[in-house]
N, C-alpha and C positions, 0 to 999 in steps of 0.2 A: 871456740866460741868468738874470739875477737875477729877471726877471719870471716865468719858468717856476718857479723855486724858491719865489718868494712865492705864486704860484698854487697850487702843491702843498701848501704849508704852510696856506694858507687853506682849501683843499678838505678837508684832514684836520681842521682845527679846526671847520669847519662840520659834518662828519659826526659827529665826537664830541660836539659840542654838541647835536645833534639826538638822538643816542643817550642822552645825559645826561637830556634833558627827557622822552624817551619812557619812560625807567626811572622818573623821578620821578612822571610823570602815570599811566602805565598799569600799573606794577609787573608787567612780564611774568615768567613763571616757566619754568623748564626742565622737561623731561619727568619728572625725578624730584621736582619740587616746590620746588627750591631757586630763589631769585630770580636773575635774570640781573643781571650787573653792567653799569655804563654803558659800560665798555670793550668788553664782548661785543656789545652793541647798537650801539655806535659803529663797531666793526669790520664788523659785518654791514651796516650802512648805507653805510659806505665802499666796500665790495665792490659793493653795488648801484649806487652813484653811479658808480664806475669803469666797470662794465658798461653803464650807460646812456650814459656818455660815449663809450665805444668804439663803441657802436651808432650813436650820432648821427655820429661821425666817419666810420664806414664808409658811412653813407648819404650824407654829404657827398662823399666820394670817388666813390661810384657815380654820383651826380648830376653831378659835375664831369666824370667820364669819359664819361658818356652825352651831355652837351652837347658835348663835345669830338668824339665819333664822329658826331654828327648835325648838326653845323654845316655851313651851306652855304658853298662856297668859290667 
């Protein structure tokens, strides 16, 4: 359990760090012309990372289930 919590914390820190540097380097803007904050960019990146993680997990489950179905007995 502590490893999971540590992983979640590191995952969030990584996402918000990427968001911070993206804002510092690229200076993205909203549709109305105001600059985006590092928190907004970090949250967007966090959602993308979670989505990619869930997709990889789903592919792993599908692969495991497929190998289970087609194994020779």
